C-alpha positions in Angstrom: 22.5 32.7 0.4 22.5 28.9 0.8 24.7 27.7 3.6 26.6 24.5 3.1 28.6 22.1 5.3 32.0 21.7 3.7 32.5 18.0 3.1 36.2 18.3 2.5 37.0 21.0 4.9 34.8 19.4 7.7 33.6 22.9 8.8 30.8 25.3 8.1 31.4 27.6 5.2 30.1 31.2 5.4 29.3 30.7 9.1 31.4 31.4 12.1 31.2 28.6 14.7 32.5 30.9 17.3 29.7 33.4 16.7 27.2 30.6 17.2 28.6 29.6 20.6 28.6 33.3 21.7 24.8 33.3 21.4 23.2 32.6 24.8 20.0 31.1 23.4 18.5 27.9 24.7 18.0 25.3 22.0 15.6 22.4 22.5 15.4 19.3 20.3 12.1 17.5 19.9 11.8 14.1 18.3 8.2 13.3 17.4 7.4 9.6 17.1 4.3 7.3 16.9 3.8 3.6 16.4 1.1 3.9 13.7 3.3 4.9 10.8 1.4 4.1 7.6 4.4 2.6 5.7 6.1 1.0 8.7 4.0 0.4 11.8 6.0 0.3 15.0 9.0 1.9 13.2 10.4 3.9 16.2 11.0 0.7 18.2 12.5 -1.3 15.3 15.9 -2.5 16.5 19.2 -1.5 15.1 22.2 -3.1 16.8 20.0 -3.9 19.7 18.7 -0.3 20.3 15.4 1.0 19.1 15.8 3.3 16.1 14.3 6.3 18.0 17.0 5.8 20.7 19.8 6.0 18.2 18.4 9.3 17.0 18.0 10.6 20.5 21.6 9.8 21.5 23.0 11.3 18.3 21.0 14.5 18.8 22.4 14.7 22.4 25.9 14.7 21.0 25.4 18.1 19.5 27.0 20.8 21.8 24.5 23.4 20.8 21.5 21.3 22.0 20.5 22.0 25.6 17.9 19.3 26.0 16.3 16.5 24.0 12.7 15.3 24.3 10.9 12.5 22.5 7.2 13.5 21.9 4.8 10.6 21.4 1.2 9.5 21.8 2.3 5.9 22.5 3.1 4.5 26.0 5.4 1.9 24.5 7.7 4.6 23.1 7.5 6.7 26.3 8.5 3.7 28.4 11.3 2.7 26.0 12.9 6.1 26.0 12.6 6.4 29.8 14.2 2.9 30.2 17.3 4.3 28.6 17.4 7.3 30.8 15.9 9.7 28.1 13.2 12.3 28.4 9.8 11.7 26.8 6.4 13.3 27.0 3.0 12.2 26.0 1.1 14.2 23.5 -2.3 14.0 21.8 -3.1 11.1 19.5 -5.0 13.3 17.1 -2.1 15.0 15.4 -1.9 14.4 11.7 1.5 16.2 11.3 4.6 15.6 13.3 5.3 19.3 13.6 1.9 19.7 15.4 3.2 17.2 17.9 6.4 19.2 18.4 4.3 22.3 18.9 2.5 20.7 21.8 5.6 19.2 23.3 7.6 22.4 23.2 4.7 24.7 24.4 5.6 24.5 28.1 9.4 24.4 27.6 11.6 27.4 28.2 13.7 27.8 25.0 14.4 30.2 22.1 14.9 27.7 19.2 13.3 24.3 18.7 14.9 21.7 16.5 12.5 19.1 15.1 14.3 15.9 14.2 12.4 12.9 12.7 12.9 9.6 14.5 13.7 7.7 11.3 17.1 9.3 10.8 19.4 6.8 12.6 22.5 8.2 10.8 22.0 11.8 11.9 25.2 13.7 12.4 25.4 16.2 15.3 27.1 18.8 13.1 24.0 18.9 10.9 22.1 20.5 13.8 24.7 23.2 14.1 24.3 23.9 10.4 20.5 24.0 10.7 20.4 26.6 13.5 23.2 28.8 12.1 20.8 30.9 9.9 18.4 31.4 12.8 21.2 32.8 14.9 22.6 35.0 12.1 19.3 36.5 10.9 16.8 37.6 13.6 14.1 38.0 10.9 14.2 34.4 9.9 11.8 32.0 11.6 12.3 28.6 10.0 15.0 26.5 8.5 15.1 23.1 6.9 18.0 20.9 5.8 18.2 19.4 2.3 20.8 17.1 0.6 21.7 16.6 -3.0 20.4 13.3 -4.6 21.0 11.7 -8.0 18.6 12.3 -10.8 17.4 8.8 -10.8 16.6 9.0 -7.0 14.2 11.8 -7.7 11.5 9.2 -8.7 11.5 7.6 -5.2 8.2 8.7 -3.6 9.6 8.1 -0.2 12.0 11.0 -0.7 10.5 14.5 -0.4 12.0 16.7 -3.0 12.3 20.5 -2.7 13.0 23.4 -5.1 14.1 26.8 -3.9 14.2 30.4 -5.0 17.4 32.3 -5.8 17.8 33.2 -2.1 17.6 29.6 -0.9 14.0 29.7 0.4 11.7 26.8 -0.3 9.3 27.2 -3.2 7.7 23.8 -3.2 8.0 20.3 -1.8 6.8 17.1 -3.5 7.1 13.4 -3.4 7.2 13.5 -7.2 10.3 14.5 -9.1 10.8 18.3 -9.1 11.9 19.9 -11.4 10.3 17.7 -14.1 13.1 15.4 -15.5 10.9 14.9 -18.7 10.7 18.6 -19.4 14.3 19.3 -18.4 15.7 16.9 -21.0 19.4 16.9 -20.8 19.7 20.1 -18.9 22.1 19.8 -15.8 19.5 20.1 -13.1 20.2 19.5 -9.5 17.8 17.5 -7.3 17.5 17.8 -3.5 15.7 15.8 -0.9 14.3 17.4 2.2 15.7 16.0 5.4 13.3 15.6 8.2 15.2 18.1 10.3 13.6 21.6 10.9 14.6 24.6 13.0 12.1 27.1 14.4 12.2 30.1 16.6 10.0 29.3 19.6 7.7 32.2 18.8 7.1 31.0 15.3 6.5 27.4 16.3 3.6 28.6 18.4 2.3 30.5 15.4 2.7 27.4 13.2 0.4 25.5 15.5 -2.3 28.2 15.1 -2.1 28.2 11.2 -4.8 26.4 9.4 -3.8 23.3 7.5 -3.3 24.0 3.8 -4.4 22.2 0.6 -0.9 21.5 -0.8 0.2 20.3 2.7 -2.5 17.7 2.5 -1.8 16.7 -1.1 1.9 16.2 -0.6 1.8 15.2 3.1 4.7 17.6 3.8 4.5 19.7 7.0 6.6 22.6 5.7 4.1 23.4 2.9 1.8 24.8 5.6 4.4 27.5 6.3 5.2 28.1 2.6 1.5 28.4 1.7 1.0 30.9 4.5 3.8 33.0 3.1 6.5 32.1 5.6 10.1 32.0 4.5 11.6 28.5 5.0 15.4 28.8 4.5 16.8 25.7 3.0 20.3 24.7 4.1 22.4 22.3 2.0 24.0 19.4 3.9 26.2 16.8 2.3 24.5 13.9 3.9 24.3 10.4 2.5 22.5 8.7 5.3 19.2 6.9 4.7 15.8 7.7 6.2 14.0 4.5 7.2 10.6 4.9 5.6 9.7 1.2 4.9 10.8 -2.1 6.5 13.0 -3.0 3.5 15.3 0.0 4.3 16.0 -1.2 7.9 18.8 -3.7 6.8 20.6 -1.0 4.9 20.4 1.4 7.7 21.7 -1.2 10.2 24.7 -1.9 8.1 25.5 1.9 7.7 25.0 2.5 11.5 27.3 -0.4 12.3 30.0 1.0 10.0 29.6 4.6 11.2 32.4 5.7 13.7 30.0 8.0 15.4 28.0 5.0 16.7 30.8 3.9 19.1 30.5 7.2 20.9 27.1 6.4 22.3 26.5 2.7 22.2 26.3 1.3 25.7 25.9 4.8 27.2 22.6 6.0 28.6 
């Protein structure tokens, strides 16, 4: 079953919010960040309305009532000091991690929690309700170890290599991720195919996150540069959850202006601007 956030109803469909809050599980959010991003060096500290982008993400994550704590995990002192200057929590991690999820594994290792939410620091339009949607399957199915959000995109957007596309099996589990268009638009012809982009928002049970860190990196993970392919290639179910989300991820400098305009127009922004 694929879970979906009801855009019109403004509530989760097929999931009881009450049942989520009855669970006494501690949920930690970790935001991995580093200055040496290949396509946008220094991206976490790029300013949006006077705040570093990473700080917008941290404050938005903190608005989610299910999140018990938020930590920024970084290998750069500049990011650590920036987050701490705003009253946030940040920890230093190794500078040898090639995947953001490996950085999350290190940061969460000493934390007492049951579920870890991995939120990328380039999602300045993150909505707190998306995190509730993400963890709902983990709370409902004790056999599930990993979830990932995805949102529908237009067919022409599938050609954008900055968007990671994903295809699923009939149960809603990830089959493959790619920066190329999948399914193939050329082979599909005029068939009414649906395209989805993976959002950089993952949910893990704490026990599985430790296992993920011990898994050997995989060939397709390296080819596509997508963390979740390591889990897929090792035979782990990654449950994809559909979210109606039109926000932009900031992958390159040219996208910063668009993100700034959208953040400025977003009513949610006023809930945390000027508040540490």
